[in-house]
C-alpha positions, 0 to 999 in steps of 0.5 A, spaced: 475 148 210 475 143 215 478 143 221 480 150 224 486 153 220 492 158 220 496 163 217 501 168 215 496 173 212 488 172 211 484 177 207 477 179 208 474 181 202 476 177 195 476 184 191 483 187 188 486 190 194 485 183 198 487 179 192 492 183 192 495 182 199 495 174 199 498 173 193 504 178 194 503 175 201 504 169 198 510 170 194 514 174 199 514 167 202 507 167 207 501 163 207 495 166 205 488 166 204 482 171 203 476 170 206 470 170 201 463 171 202 460 171 195 460 163 194 460 163 186 465 162 181 466 170 179 462 172 185 460 179 185 464 185 187 465 192 185 473 190 182 470 185 178 464 190 175 469 196 174 472 197 167 479 197 169 482 203 168 487 206 173 489 213 174 489 217 180 485 224 179 485 223 172 492 222 172 497 218 168 500 213 174 506 213 170 506 221 170 512 224 175 510 223 183 510 231 184 505 231 179 501 227 180 501 229 188 498 236 185 493 232 183 491 229 189 491 236 193 488 240 188 482 235 187 481 234 194 482 241 198 488 239 201 483 235 205 488 228 203 492 224 208 499 226 206 501 220 208 497 215 203 497 221 198 505 219 198 504 212 199 500 211 192 504 217 188 510 212 190 507 206 188 503 206 183 508 206 177 510 200 181 503 197 182 502 197 174 508 194 173 507 188 179 500 187 175 504 187 168 509 181 171 503 178 173 500 177 167 495 182 167 494 186 160 493 194 159 491 197 152 494 204 152 489 208 150 492 213 144 492 220 146 488 222 140 483 218 142 482 220 149 476 225 151 473 230 156 471 224 160 477 220 160 482 226 161 490 222 161 487 216 164 491 212 160 492 205 163 486 200 163 486 192 164 484 189 157 480 186 154 476 194 153 469 193 156 464 195 150 461 202 149 455 200 152 449 203 156 448 197 161 453 193 165 457 188 161 463 186 165 464 177 164 470 176 160 473 184 160 479 187 163 478 187 171 475 180 171 480 177 167 485 180 171 481 179 178 481 171 176 488 171 174 490 174 180 487 168 184 490 162 179 496 165 181 495 166 188 493 158 188 499 156 184 503 159 190 500 155 196 495 160 198 488 159 198 481 162 196 475 160 201 469 162 198 461 163 202 465 164 207 464 171 212 468 174 217 464 176 224 469 178 228 476 179 229 481 175 234 484 180 238 489 179 244 491 183 249 491 189 243 493 184 237 489 182 231 491 174 231 485 172 226 478 172 224 471 168 227 468 165 220 461 163 219 459 158 213 453 156 210 455 149 211 460 150 217 460 153 225 463 158 227 470 157 228 476 161 228 482 162 224 489 164 227 492 168 222 499 173 224 496 179 219 489 180 217 487 185 212 480 187 212 478 189 204 471 188 204 470 194 201 465 200 203 459 200 206 454 202 200 450 196 201 448 198 208 442 201 209 443 203 215 449 206 214 448 209 208 442 212 212 446 215 217 451 218 213 450 218 206 443 220 204 435 220 208 432 215 202 438 210 200 433 208 197 432 213 192 440 212 190 441 208 185 447 202 187 452 203 181 456 197 182 456 191 186 452 193 192 456 188 196 460 193 200 456 193 208 461 196 212 463 189 215 471 191 215 469 197 218 464 195 223 470 190 227 475 195 225 472 200 230 471 194 235 478 192 235 479 200 237 481 203 230 479 210 228 475 211 223 474 218 218 468 222 216 464 217 212 460 222 209 462 221 200 462 216 196 464 215 189 458 215 184 455 219 178 449 223 175 445 217 172 437 217 168 433 217 173 430 211 169 436 208 172 432 207 178 428 202 174 431 200 168 437 196 168 439 197 161 440 204 161 446 204 167 452 205 169 451 209 163 451 213 160 452 219 165 450 225 166 455 228 168 459 233 163 451 237 161 450 238 169 458 240 169 457 244 163 449 247 165 445 246 171 443 242 176 436 244 178 430 241 184 423 242 183 424 249 185 428 249 179 434 252 183 440 250 183 443 244 188 451 245 188 456 248 185 456 244 178 463 245 176 466 241 182 464 235 176 459 228 177 462 225 183 460 231 187 453 233 184 452 225 185 453 227 193 449 232 193 443 230 189 443 224 194 443 229 200 436 232 198 431 232 201 428 229 195 433 225 191 429 223 185 427 230 185 433 233 181 434 234 173 440 237 169 438 242 165 441 244 157 441 247 151 441 245 144 449 248 144 451 243 150 447 236 147 451 237 141 458 239 145 458 236 151 452 231 150 456 227 145 463 228 150 463 221 153 464 214 151 458 212 152 455 219 150 448 221 152 447 224 145 444 219 142 444 214 147 440 217 153 435 217 148 436 209 144 437 206 150 429 208 154 432 214 157 426 220 159 429 227 155 424 232 155 425 238 150 421 245 149 423 252 146 422 255 152 423 254 159 416 255 161 414 249 156 420 246 159 418 246 167 412 244 164 413 238 162 418 237 167 413 239 173 418 244 175 416 252 177 416 255 171 418 262 175 424 259 179 426 256 172 426 262 168 429 265 174 435 261 176 437 260 168 437 269 167 441 269 173 446 263 171 446 266 164 448 273 166 454 271 171 456 266 165 457 272 160 460 277 165 465 272 169 461 273 175 459 266 176 463 266 183 458 271 186 451 265 184 448 262 189 450 256 191 458 258 188 459 255 181 466 254 179 471 251 172 474 247 176 472 240 171 468 242 167 466 250 165 459 254 165 456 255 159 450 259 158 443 255 156 439 260 151 440 256 145 433 253 143 430 248 144 431 247 152 433 240 154 431 237 161 434 230 164 431 228 170 436 224 174 439 220 180 445 218 184 449 213 182 453 210 188 459 206 186 463 206 193 463 210 199 469 213 202 470 214 208 472 208 212 477 206 216 484 210 218 491 207 215 498 210 215 503 209 209 504 201 210 496 200 210 496 200 218 490 200 222 491 206 226 487 208 234 485 213 236 491 216 238 495 214 231 498 208 233 498 202 229 493 196 232 499 190 231 496 186 226 491 189 223 491 192 216 487 195 211 487 196 203 481 199 198 475 201 200 475 199 207 480 206 208 479 213 209 484 219 209 485 219 201 479 221 198 473 226 199 473 232 203 469 238 201 470 237 194 468 230 195 476 229 190 477 222 187 483 219 188 482 213 183 478 206 187 482 201 183 489 205 184 488 205 190 486 197 191 492 196 187 497 200 191 495 199 198 494 190 197 501 191 195 503 195 202 500 192 206 502 185 205 510 187 205 509 190 211 506 184 214 512 180 210 517 185 213 514 185 221 514 177 221 
């Protein structure tokens, strides 16, 4: 990349959001480029690592917009930005069709084969990742599609600059006019651009930010994704006067605690469904969250604990053979066969001993929980228990099980505030000219008290498209 460069649109980050923004811009006649910090051909990023599922709050993106909007409002408890929710439900089907037109292949899951952890998520990028415990992503749907998008971008005259980091935005009289970059073999320079799209992923890889916003012990939370998002886009946007949403939530799942040191047992199996049917307890044998809100919510609750590695999922024989088998990579039996720890006992007192958990606390908590389930009064428990994601089941049939757990974090949910056209907003809600953001760099759509997850890949696709189209329309 000799000399200074000039483009109409520059994407900061080469995941789905950034690559799609640059490619869509090139389709619309813009001179575009992707600035990617990773230097490898298959640089690490969450988009490439993903399983390729496309959904809107666990609903098929091809469903009617009204149904999808209702799903978003329900899962976020009404905290999603109306403008962003409307934008994604109005454009998600178009986004899928656009990907197909560009050569992406999808596998449509047979409804008879869908399981409890998949729900209505009917679109998945092909070739489908195999149901194994470890991370197998090379040559799979998301990786193949990202490579395809890059090839299409280059064919249209776009550029991808690897091994290059963006250090700051070029701001002139309140307008974003480009970026300053640093490469491994080049000096700091300025790249001029009429539009800049911040799409470098969340801040899950930034220990200081995670400590400030997500967990008292970042080292006790497993990086479930690439861990390459370090919050640079948010920092630069803030320096340019952008508004930043709440940063206190992430997308992730409950993992076996052994995932902290055993790379063969992440990102699967997840313990979400076991915990949602049973109990999530601390070392005192006390519940720490509403298990009925699902795995993403509970993973955040684990991370917020003073001792994030001190939680355990407790359940009985019925749950082990029911929820334990209700996933593509089911805990029963892969949790054990992959080398994960699972304690088993004929009494709760014996289980508490094996778990080094307070036996009185465990027995009292399970008794109160079982009584509430039997009487249909789970809302009176502390913390409150619901059946929103998974129905509570009594823990009464021995043997009893305890699976030591940890939180697995994939990407953060909060970030740069944008409007329905992916334009970055300042504290007054006014767009900052020339500045856009898409994907996990942004906030406002997901999260809320219930840590509602809307769908990372679909969010990246839609707002990548909208950023490019708005930038092209404003030339």
